[in-house]
N, C-alpha and C positions, 0 to 999 in steps of 0.2 A: 697362548696369551703372552704378551710381552712382560718381561720381568720388571722389578721395581727399579727406579732410578736411584743409584747409590747416594747416600747422604753427603759423602765427601764431594761428589760432583756438584750438588746443589750449593754446598758451602763455597766451593771455588767459583761457581757461576756468579753468586751474589757478591763475592769479594771482587770479581773482575767487572762487575756491572755498576755503572754510576746511575743511581736512581733519578738524578736531575736530568740526564740525557734521555732516559726512558720516558719520563713524564713530559718533558718539554717537547718531545716529538708529537705528543698527542694533545697536550694542554700548554699553551705558551706561559712560561714562568717569568716572573720579574724578581730581581735581586732585592732582598729586604734585610739588610744587616748581614748576619751570618747565614740566614736561611733564604729560601725562595718562596714566593707567594703567587697565588692565582685564585680566581673564582672557582669554587669547588665543582668538579664535573659530576658529582653524585647528587647534588641538590641545587635548586635555583637560589641565587643570591646576587646582590648588587655589589656588596663590599667583600673583598677577598678575605676568606677565613681559612683557606686551604694552604697549609705550610709544608714545605719539603726541606728536610735537614740533610745537607750533603755530608755533614760530619757523621751523623747517626745512620744515614742511608734509610730514612724512615719518613713517611708522610703522615700528617694528621690534619683533620678538619675540625676546627673549633665550633663549627656550626652544626654538623650532623654526626660527628664522632667517627667518621670513616678513618681508618688507619691501616698501616701495613708497610711492607717493603715493595721492591720493584715487582716481584712475582705477584704479590697480592693486588697491586694496582692494575696490572694487566688482566688478571683474572676477573676483578670486579668491574673494570671499565668495559672490557670486551666480552665478558661473560664466557670465559674459557675455563675448561677443566685444568687441574693442576699440571698433568703431563704436557698438555698442549702449550700452556704458558711457559713451561720450562723449555720446550723445544723452540718457542718463539724467541725467548731471551738468548738461547744458545746460538740460534741462527744469526743473531746480530753480531756475535763474536766469531762466527765461522767455526763453531764447535759441533761435534757430533755427540748425541746424548747416549751415554752407556746404559746398559741394563744389567741387573743382577740375575743370574740364572744358575741356581744350585751353588752359590758361592763364587761363581766365575763372572767376570765382567765381560760383557759383549757390547760392541758399539753398533748403533743403528745407522744404516745408510739410507739415503733418500730412496723411496720406493720408485723404481723406474716406470711403474704403471701410471703414476700421476703425470709424469712428464709426457708419456705417450698419449694419454687421454687429452691432455692440454693441446698437443699437436693435432689430435683428431678434431677438437673444437675449432682450432684455428683453420684447419682445412675446410670444415663445413662452412665457416663464416666466409671464407674466401670464395667458395663455390656459390654462395648466395649473391655475391657481387658480380662474379665473372662467368659462371657457367651458362651456356646457351639455353639450357632448359630451366633456368631459375626464374624466368618471367612469371611463370604460373605461381610460384611460391611468393614472389614479391607482390603480385596482384592479390593473392589471398590475404597477406598481412595488411595491405593497404585497405582492403575491404573490411577488415576487422578494426580499422582505425589506428593501426600501429605506425608510429613514425620511426625514422632511422635512429634517433637518439636512444629511444627505449630499446630498440632491437640490439643496439651495440651494448647497452647497459647489461642486458641479459645474455649477450653473446649468441643471439639466435643465428642459426645457419641453415644450410640446405644440403641434404644427401642426394646427389644426382641419381638418375636412373642408371641401371647397370648392376652387374653382379659382383664386380671386384674393383671398384674405384678406390676404396680406402685400402684394400689389400695391396694394390699395386703402388699406392702412394707411401704407405707407412710400413707395410709388412715386407721390408726389404731383406730381412735376415730371419733365420729360424727362431732366434730369441724373440724378435719383435712379433712374429706370427703367434708364438705361444702366448705372449703378453696380451695381444689383441684378442686371442681366443679365450684366455682366462678372464678377461674383463667383459666378455660378451659382445665385443665389437665384430668378431668374425664367428661364423658358424661352420661346423664341419658337416659335409654331405656324407651321410652314412653309407650310401651305396658306392659313390664315386671316390670316397675318401679324399675329397678336395675341400678347400675353404672358400667361402663367399661372404660378402658383406651382410650383416644383419639389417642395417638400415639402408633402404633404397627408395629414392623418390619421395622423400619426406622432409618436412620442416623440422629442424633439429633444435631441441632445447637442452643445453648443457646443464647438468645437475652438479652443484658445488657443495662441498662440505663447509663446516663453520670456519675453516681456514681459507676458503676460497679456491681450493683445489678441485679440479674437475674429477668426479668419481663415476659418472655415468651420464646417460642421455635419455631423453624422451623424444620420440619421433611422431609427428602428426602427418597422416597420409594425405596426399593431394588428389588421389583418385578414389575409386570405389573399393579398394582393397580393405581387407579386415586383418587385424583390428584397426580401428581408427587411430588409437594411440598405442604405441609400442614402447615399452621401457626396457632399459638394460636389465639383464638378469642379475641375480645375486652374485657377488664376486668378492674376492678378498678385500676390495676397497669400497664396495657398495652394498649396503644393507637397507632395504626399503623400509623396514620397520623402525629405523633409527633416523632416517634423513627426511628433510622437508624441502621441497622446491621453493626457492625464494628466501630461505632462511638467511643465507649469507648476505643477499642484497638488502634485506630488511635491516639487518644490523649495520650495514655500511651506510644506509640512508638515514638512520635515526640514532642519535646519541642515546636517547632514552625512549623505551617502548612502553607506553602506558597500557597499550592494548595490542593484541595480535589477532588478526582475522584469519581463520582457517577456511579455505575454499577447496573446491574439488579438482580444478584443472590448471594446467600451465597458463593457458590464455587468460584465465580469471586473474591470476597473479599479475601477469604482464599488463592486462588492460586496466586494472586498478592502479598500478604504478604509473601508467601513462596519464591517468587523471589526477595524480598527486597523492594517491592513497598507497603509501609505501610500506605499510605494516601488515601485508598479507603473505601467507604461505600456503602451500598445497601438499597434501599427502601424495604418495607416488604409486597410485593404483592399489593401495591397501587401505584398510580401516585405520583410524587414528589409534595409535598404540600408546601404552603407558610410557614407553621410551620417548615418543614424540612429546607427550605432555610434560615429562620431566625436563626436556630440553626447552620447551616453551616457558615453563614456570621459572626457569632460571633467568629469563629475560623480562618477564612481565608478571603481574598478578591477575590480569584479566584476559581471558581468551573468549573469542566469539566464533562459534561455528556458523558459517553462512553457507547453506546448501540450497540446491534446487528444491522446488516444492513438489517434485514428482515422487513416486514410490521409492525409487532408488535413493533419492536425497534423504528421505525420511528414514530409510533403513540405515544409511550411513550415519545419520545423526544419533540414532538410538545406540548403534555400536560405539560411537564416540562417547555417549553418556556412560555406557557400561564401563569403559576403560578410564573415564574421568573420575568416577566415584572414589576409587582408592587414593586418588591424588588430591582430593578436596580438603586440604588442610586449611585451618583458619586463616583468613586474609586473602584467599584466592576466590576469584569470581569467574563463573562460566555462563555464557549466554548462548541461546540457540535462535538463529534467524532463518526463516524459510521464505524464499522468494516466490512470487506468483507463478502459477503453473506455466511451464514453457519458457521461463526466464532463468538466466544464470547471472552471476556477478558481472561477467563480461558485457552481456547485453544490457543489463540494468544500468550500469554506470555510464555506458555510452548514451543511453536514452535520457537519463535524468541528471547526470553530472555528479561531481564529487559531493557537494554540500547536501543535495537531496538524498544521495545514497547513505551518507553518514547519519543524516537525520532519520532515515528509515531504520537503520540499525539501532539507533538510540531509542526510538519510540516503539518499535515492533519486536525487538529481540526478547525472547522469553528467558527468565532466570532459570537456572538448572532445576530448582524445586518446582517452579510452575510447569515447566515442560515435563518433568518427571510425573507429577500427579495427573496432569492433563492427558498424557499418553496412556497411563494405566487406566484412567477413568473412561477412556474410549472403549475399553473392553468389558466393562461391567456396568450395571445399573446402580449408581450411587444413591438413588432415591430410596433404596430398600436396605434393610438391615443386613440381609445376607450378602448383598452387593458390596456394602462397605466392609464387611468382614472378609470377603474374598479379595478386595483391593488391598487390605492390610496384609493378607497372606501373600499376595503377589509382591508387595513392596518390601516385605521383611528381608529376603535374601539380598536385595540391593542395598538396603539400609545397613546391613551388617558389614558391607564392604567399606563403609565410610570410616576414616580414621577418627579416633576419639578426639573430641574437641567441642567447641561451642557450636560449630555449624551442624554437627550431628545432633546435638541436643535441640537446637532450634528447629531442625527438620522434623524431629520427633514431636515437638510441640505443635508444628504446623499440621502434622498428620492427625493429632488429637483434635485440633480445631476444625480440620476439614472433614474428616470422616468419623470423628468421635472415638477413635481408637489410637492408642500409642503403638509405635513400632518396636519399642523396647520397654521391658518391665523394670529394667535397672535404672537407677538414677545416675546419670553420668557424673563422673568426678568433676568435670569442668563446669557443671551447673552450680557448684558451690563456689563461693568467693575464694579466689586464690590468695593466700597470704604467705609469701616467701619467708623462710626462716630469718633471712637478713638480706639487706641490700648488698652485703658483701659475700653472699653465698650463691653464686650462679649454679644452675642445675645442670648436671651432666649425666649422660646415660652410661655410667661406669659400673663396675662391679661394686654392689652395695656392701660387700662383706667388710671392707675396710673403712666403713663410715664411722665417724667419731664426732661428737658434739662438744664444743668448748662450753664450759660453764657460763650461762648467761651473765653478762655484766650489766646490771641495771642500777639506777640511783633513784632515791626517793625524790619526788618533785613537789614544789610548792604550787599553790594555786596561781593560775596565769594572770588573773585580774584581781585588783583590789576590791574587796567586798563592798566597801562604801563608795568607791569611785571606780566603777566598772570600766570606764574609758582609760584609766591610767594603768599601764602594765607594771607588774612587779617583776623583780629579777627572777628569772626562772632557771631552775637547775635542770638542764637538758637531760632527757632520758636517752641514754646511748643505745643504739640498736645492738642487739646481741650479735656477736660474731659467731657464725655457725659454719665453719669450714671443716671439710674432711681433713684428716691428718695429712694425707698426701698433698692436698691443695695448699695447706699451710706451709709444708716444706717447699713446694714449688714457688710460692710467693717469696719466701726467703731467698731462694736461688735466683729468682728474677732480679731481686734488689742487689744481691751480692753473689754473683756466680762462683767466686772463689771459695765459698763455703763448702762446695762439693769435696774439697780436699780434706775436710774434717771427718769424713765418715767412711765406713767400710760397708759395701753393699752385699756381702756374701749371704747374710741372713735374708735380706729382702729378695735376693735372687731365687729363693726357694718358693716364693709365691709365683705360680705360673700364670696368673691372670694377665691379660693383655695390658691392662691398666698399669700394673706394677712393673711389667717387663719394659714398657716404654719409659717409665720413670727411672729404672735402673740404667737403661741405655743413655738417657739424658745425663745422669750423674757421671757415668763413665766417660762420656765425651767431654764433660767439663773438667774432670780430673786430668784428662790428657791435654786440655787446653784451658787452664783456669783463668787466663787473661781475657776471655771472651767478654764482650760488652752485652748489656741487656738486649739491645736492638739486634746485634749479630745473632744472639741466641734465638730471638723470635724469628729472625729470617731463616735460620737453619732448619727450624721445625715448622715453618709455615706450610699450610696445606695438609697437616696431619691432625689427628684428633687431639694429641697432646699440645700441638701448636695453638689450636683454637682455645684450649683451656687456659694456656698461659696468657694469651691475648686478653681474654676476659678478665683474668685475675689482675693483670697489670692495669686495666682500665679503672678498677676499683681502688679508691684511695684508702687502703688499709694501713693504719699506723705501723711503722717499723721502728724498732728500738735502735739504740746505738750499737756499734759493731760488737762490743763485748757481750751485751745482753742478747743480741741477735744470734751470736754463736751458741750461747747457752740455750736459747729457745729452740734453735734449729736442731741441735744435738738431742734435746729432750724430745722433740717431735719425732726424730728418727728412732730414738729408743722406744717410744710408744708404738711406732709402726712395726718395729722388730718384734716387740712383745705380742702385738696383735697377730702377726704372721705366725709366730711360734705357737700361740694359743690355738689358732685355727688348725695348724698342722697336728697338734696334740689331740684336738677334738676329732679330727678325721680318723685317727687310729683307734678311737673307742668303738666298742660294739654298738649296734643300733639301739639296744635297750638303754645303754648308758647315755647315748646321745639324746634320746627322748627324755630321760630323767633330768639331764642338764637343761634342756630346753624348757621343761615344765618349771624347774626351779627359777630360771631366769624370768619366765612369765609371771610367776608369783611375786618375785622381787619388784618387777616393774609395776605390778598392780598395787602393791603396798606403798610404793613411792608416790603413785598418783593419788592414793587416798590419804 
């Protein structure tokens, strides 16, 4: 596994990158005073509310609240993971991305496998145009309704007949032969100990990763050979359970993907794109995996599985459902569409056209819950009590895979309504009305040991309306929301406002807390002590993409009142003192024997109970 990207490299990268250039390459900006403006690329609007500050190297949308630095913009707009976005920014400057490995820095070099696979794709594309045997391939593609523009968009090519065409063309050195063998393009003959081409006399579909690099191929046979479709094997650059055919092309064709259609074959994706449906992808000879779904849900909140109506298609759909359940967080939607027997998306869209096909999906696709209960009900008699009980028993293990949330709660209610039995005896926490402690207290999944509640600050309020004249408002004394921030978050908020405060403290005591949460905080303070002149936005940029960076971004969005500098120093030092005391208290508690720990816990519970009463 590659090591971490050093923080100093990310800092330097952001310092050398102009956010205006990065954004302007993707969204045309106009100068507006000291800043630049455009219509926001993250939501629809007619009047520009998207602002880019060259001085602060930060962007903010007053319409939807999107904000961040150059790295964040690329990640959000192009749906890239953090390391990929770093590599993309670095490539603009001609920089290699270093990695940390056991305290040593290593520099990554471009993987030569990508370059060689791209050359293979170019070779196959050229053979489709010029090889004497390519007429059969061209005729096949034309009969499937494919035009030259779509073929070029997907870089479709042709592997000519023969055993060593690619070997002779690209395998000109031992190093290249090894690369082609490692990536599955060449196969070694066990008896003769010689190499030959894996793909022969096939239409070739290059498979590209999310960055557009060729990582493998799918080949469709033109004769009666088996298998009909042949994929590249697993390799250092190609993992079937993580990649999707057409994923890169769908991202390139759509700025925003409200829905993604998952189909079964290469030609399904290509045929749909030919008809203007550019939001489809296909798995690569495997069932839909959780890795596939994680990748899809980064782009969209709605996924439609569109499979053939035969037995194989229904099996694939059920496997997709099984892997989807753990990913069904609130806000996500999944549909299942089954085409008539003997039809596939390729044939259907050519028969009825784009509008009718999309209408079919809209009208006939089953929601996940409908498909789930319908499929299970096919195996039992739900008109009997024992049948309903058996269905509930069958559904329970699937139900337990769902993440906690409103969707799980609603599915449980649907089960009770459908078969008269609940799938869970526990009342989900999400079924209760959620009341956050404060609008200033975002929730984080951090170590709860250092939680601390500020004393609620409330004021008595007068009646809102005049008793005699209910339409006339009286002056109201506003009830201030209580500020309920953890100690560490309060300290972070002060540092965001005034980074130089880091020089006021010593972190030796805090360093004794080995929780990831505290260690990240200590690292932040130490970096600020080394560079106390950092601005707030440079600070956010340096930690963008980390858990701590996400917390700081959320804290900065909340308008928490900050005192003047003198009071702020006092409040900050007091907060740090409380953090230190909390750390020492926990360390002391950990040295106690188990019985003493139980006694203290019981005493604390009694005190809390007496306070409540």
